[in-house]
C-alpha positions in Angstrom: -19.8 14.8 53.8 -23.0 15.0 51.8 -23.1 14.2 48.1 -25.1 16.1 45.6 -28.2 14.0 46.5 -28.0 14.6 50.2 -26.5 11.2 51.1 -23.9 11.2 53.9 -20.9 9.3 52.5 -19.1 7.7 55.4 -17.6 4.4 54.0 -14.7 3.6 51.8 -14.1 0.2 50.3 -10.4 0.1 49.7 -9.1 -2.8 47.5 -5.5 -3.9 48.4 -5.1 -6.5 45.6 -6.8 -8.1 42.6 -5.2 -11.5 43.3 -7.4 -14.3 44.6 -6.8 -18.0 45.2 -10.4 -19.0 44.3 -12.2 -18.9 41.0 -15.8 -18.5 42.0 -17.9 -19.1 38.9 -19.9 -15.8 39.2 -16.8 -13.8 39.7 -13.8 -15.0 37.8 -13.0 -17.1 34.7 -11.3 -20.5 35.4 -7.9 -19.2 34.4 -8.3 -15.9 36.4 -7.9 -12.4 35.1 -4.8 -10.4 34.1 -3.7 -7.8 36.7 -4.3 -4.3 35.3 -1.2 -2.7 36.9 0.8 -2.7 40.1 -1.4 -2.4 43.2 -1.2 0.6 45.3 1.8 0.6 47.7 1.3 0.5 51.5 2.1 4.2 51.7 -0.3 5.0 48.9 -3.1 3.1 50.6 -2.5 4.8 53.9 -2.3 8.2 52.3 -5.7 7.6 50.6 -7.2 6.4 53.8 -6.0 9.5 55.7 -7.2 11.9 53.0 -10.6 10.1 52.9 -11.1 10.9 56.6 -10.7 14.6 55.8 -13.6 14.2 53.4 -15.9 12.6 56.1 -15.0 8.9 55.7 -15.3 7.1 59.1 -15.4 3.5 58.1 -12.9 1.6 55.8 -13.4 -1.9 54.5 -10.3 -3.6 53.0 -11.2 -5.8 50.1 -9.7 -7.6 47.1 -9.4 -9.9 45.2 -8.4 -11.7 48.4 -6.8 -9.1 50.8 -5.1 -11.8 52.9 -2.8 -12.3 49.9 -1.0 -9.0 50.7 2.2 -9.9 52.6 2.1 -6.5 54.3 -1.6 -6.6 55.1 -1.1 -6.5 58.9 1.1 -3.4 58.6 -1.5 -1.8 56.4 -4.2 -2.5 59.0 -2.1 -1.2 61.8 -1.4 2.0 60.1 -4.9 2.7 58.9 -6.4 1.8 62.3 -4.3 4.5 63.9 -5.6 7.3 61.6 -7.7 9.8 63.5 -11.2 9.8 62.3 -11.3 6.1 61.4 -14.0 4.7 63.7 -14.2 1.2 62.1 -11.7 -0.8 60.1 -13.3 -3.9 58.5 -12.2 -6.6 56.1 -13.9 -8.9 53.7 -12.2 -12.3 52.9 -12.9 -15.6 51.3 -11.5 -17.2 54.5 -8.9 -19.5 53.0 -6.1 -17.9 55.0 -8.1 -16.7 57.9 -7.4 -19.5 60.4 -3.8 -18.3 60.9 -4.5 -14.6 60.5 -7.7 -14.0 62.5 -6.1 -13.1 65.8 -3.2 -11.0 64.2 -5.8 -9.1 62.2 -7.8 -8.3 65.4 -4.6 -7.2 67.1 -3.7 -5.0 64.2 -6.9 -3.0 64.7 -9.5 -4.7 62.4 -12.8 -4.6 64.3 -15.1 -6.5 61.9 -14.7 -9.3 59.4 -16.9 -10.7 56.7 -16.3 -14.2 55.3 -17.7 -15.2 51.9 -19.2 -18.7 51.9 -21.7 -19.6 49.2 -22.4 -23.2 50.2 -22.2 -25.3 53.4 -21.9 -28.5 51.3 -18.3 -29.5 50.8 -18.6 -30.7 47.2 -20.9 -27.8 46.1 -18.6 -25.3 47.7 -15.7 -26.8 45.7 -17.8 -26.7 42.6 -18.7 -23.0 43.0 -15.2 -21.9 43.9 -13.5 -24.3 41.5 -11.5 -26.2 44.1 -11.9 -24.4 47.4 -11.8 -26.3 50.7 -14.9 -25.6 52.8 -13.4 -27.2 56.0 -10.4 -24.8 55.7 -12.8 -21.8 55.5 -15.0 -23.0 58.3 -11.9 -23.3 60.5 -11.1 -19.7 59.6 -14.6 -18.7 60.5 -14.3 -20.4 63.9 -11.0 -18.7 64.6 -12.6 -15.3 63.7 -15.4 -16.0 66.2 -12.8 -16.7 68.9 -10.5 -13.7 68.0 -12.7 -11.0 69.6 -14.0 -9.1 66.6 -16.9 -6.8 67.2 -18.8 -8.4 64.4 -18.4 -11.5 62.2 -20.6 -11.9 59.2 -21.0 -14.6 56.6 -21.8 -13.4 53.0 -23.8 -15.8 50.8 -24.6 -14.9 47.2 -28.0 -16.4 46.3 -27.9 -18.4 43.1 -31.1 -20.1 42.0 -30.7 -23.8 41.3 -27.3 -23.8 42.9 -27.4 -22.9 46.6 -31.0 -21.8 47.3 -31.7 -25.2 48.8 -29.3 -24.3 51.6 -31.1 -21.2 52.9 -32.3 -22.9 56.1 -28.9 -24.5 56.7 -27.3 -21.0 56.6 -30.0 -19.6 58.9 -29.4 -22.4 61.3 -25.9 -21.1 61.9 -27.4 -18.0 63.6 -29.2 -20.0 66.3 -26.1 -20.7 68.4 -23.3 -18.6 66.9 -23.0 -14.8 67.1 -23.0 -14.4 63.4 -24.9 -12.3 60.9 -25.6 -14.4 57.8 -26.2 -12.1 54.9 -27.9 -13.3 51.7 -26.9 -11.1 48.8 -28.8 -11.0 45.5 -26.6 -12.0 42.5 -26.0 -9.1 40.1 -25.6 -9.6 36.4 -22.0 -8.4 35.9 -18.8 -10.0 34.8 -18.8 -13.8 34.6 -22.5 -14.2 35.4 -23.9 -11.5 33.2 -25.1 -14.1 30.7 -26.4 -16.6 33.1 -30.0 -17.8 32.8 -32.7 -15.7 34.5 -33.5 -18.4 37.0 -30.1 -18.0 38.6 -31.1 -14.5 39.8 -33.3 -14.9 42.8 -34.9 -12.1 44.8 -33.8 -12.2 48.5 -37.5 -12.5 49.3 -36.9 -16.2 48.7 -35.2 -16.3 52.1 -38.4 -15.0 53.8 -40.6 -17.5 51.9 -38.2 -20.3 52.9 -38.0 -19.3 56.5 -41.2 -17.4 57.5 -40.2 -17.6 61.2 -37.7 -14.7 60.7 -38.7 -11.5 62.5 -37.7 -8.1 61.1 -35.5 -6.3 63.6 -34.0 -3.2 61.9 -32.0 -1.9 59.0 -28.3 -1.3 59.0 -27.0 0.6 56.0 -28.2 -1.3 53.0 -28.9 -4.5 55.0 -32.4 -5.5 56.2 -31.9 -7.5 59.4 -34.0 -10.3 60.8 -33.7 -12.8 63.6 -35.1 -16.2 64.6 -36.7 -16.2 68.0 -34.1 -16.8 70.7 -31.3 -16.9 68.1 -27.9 -15.6 69.1 -27.1 -14.3 65.6 -29.0 -12.4 62.9 -29.9 -12.8 59.2 -29.4 -10.0 56.7 -30.8 -9.4 53.2 -29.0 -7.3 50.7 -31.2 -6.6 47.7 -29.5 -4.5 44.9 -31.8 -5.9 42.3 -35.3 -6.3 43.8 -35.2 -3.4 46.3 -32.8 -0.8 45.0 -31.1 0.8 47.9 -29.1 3.5 46.1 -30.9 6.2 48.1 -29.1 5.1 51.3 -25.8 4.2 49.7 -23.0 5.8 51.8 -19.9 4.5 50.1 -17.2 5.1 47.5 -14.7 2.5 46.3 -11.0 2.6 45.4 -9.7 -0.2 43.2 -6.3 -1.9 43.8 -4.8 0.1 41.0 -5.9 3.4 42.5 -9.1 4.3 40.7 -11.9 5.9 42.7 -15.3 4.6 41.6 -18.3 6.7 42.8 -20.6 3.8 42.0 -20.0 0.1 41.7 -22.0 -0.1 38.4 -20.8 3.2 36.8 -18.1 3.3 34.1 -16.7 6.4 35.8 -13.3 6.1 37.4 -11.0 8.8 38.8 -7.3 8.2 39.3 -5.9 8.9 42.7 -2.4 7.7 41.9 0.3 10.3 42.3 -1.9 12.7 44.3 -1.3 13.7 47.9 -2.4 16.2 50.5 -5.1 18.7 49.5 -4.9 17.6 45.9 -5.9 14.1 46.9 -8.6 15.3 49.2 -10.0 17.5 46.3 -10.2 14.5 44.0 -11.9 12.4 46.6 -14.5 15.1 47.1 -15.0 15.2 43.3 -15.6 11.5 43.4 -18.2 11.8 46.2 -20.0 14.5 44.3 -20.0 12.3 41.2 -22.1 9.6 42.9 -25.1 9.0 40.6 -28.6 9.0 42.0 -29.1 5.4 41.2 -27.7 2.5 39.2 -29.4 1.2 36.1 -29.0 -2.5 36.5 -32.6 -3.3 35.8 -32.7 -1.2 32.6 -29.4 -1.2 30.9 -27.3 -3.5 33.1 -24.0 -2.6 34.7 -21.8 0.0 33.0 -18.5 -1.0 34.6 -15.9 -2.7 32.6 -14.4 -4.5 35.6 -15.3 -7.7 37.4 -16.0 -7.6 41.1 -12.6 -8.9 41.9 -11.1 -6.0 40.0 -13.2 -3.5 41.9 -13.2 -4.8 45.4 -16.3 -6.7 46.4 
C-alpha cells in the first residue's frame, strides 16, 4: 500500500513486550521504566499481523523491550509465520537468551535475526548495558549463525568517546563470518537526549576509519559496504546525517497496542479492541498518517516514549 507521499509501506515492527533485562545507558534509566499497561495478548498480536497483511504489509519484525522475555514467543512466531502474505518474519534481540532459543526460533518460522551489540570489549559492554555479559551474547550470536537463519545482523549504535574506537574490530567480524554489521547513528531521544554533542557521531566516521570498504548497494534504509574478499557486509544507518524518511517503508505497533506512523512523531492510534475490517481501516489510517519526514535536527523527537517502549 502507498502512503500519501507515494512510499510503499511493507514493514511492521511489532513490539511484544516492554520488559528488558539490560539497562543500556542510551535507552533506559538504571532502575528501568514502569510498564504502561498489559502487553497485547498472543491473539491480539496475531490479529494485528493478519490485518496488516491485508493492508500491504509483507515483513514483520518482532521487537521489545527484549522479545525473548515473552514466554509464549515461539507460539507467536509460529502463528504469524503461517499467515498468508507474510514473506519475512524477523526478530531483534539483545542476545542474552538467544543461545538456547536460536534454533527453536528458526524452527518456528523466524527467517532473520538482528543482535544488538554495542561493544566487543567485555568490560565496556558491561558498562554500556549496566551489567550485561558479552560472552553470553556472543554465544547466542554463534548459535544464531549455526541455526540456519537467512540473515544474521549485528546492530551497533555509534557513540563518540565510548565505542567509536572499536569500529575496525566490528568490521573485522565480517571477514570470516556471514554477518552484516550495521552501525547506527545515535538519536537524541529518551535517556541520551541531553548527552553532549560529541556522543552523536555521523556514520561517515566508519568510512573514515575504514577507507577499504567498497559500496555495494542499498537495502531499505541501510547503505551496504564490503571489505574485499569478506564473507559478510557492513551497513550504515544514518537517521541524523542522511535523513532517509523518503524511503521509509514501515509502521510500528507498541507492546500496549498503539500504532505509531513515525518513530519520532507524538501521534499514536490505538488498535486495542479492534478486529476485522475495523482493524484494517485503523491500520490504513495509520499508514496514511505517516509524515513526510521527522524533525530531529530542528525540533528533536516529538515522541513521549523511549525506544524500549516503542520497539527498537
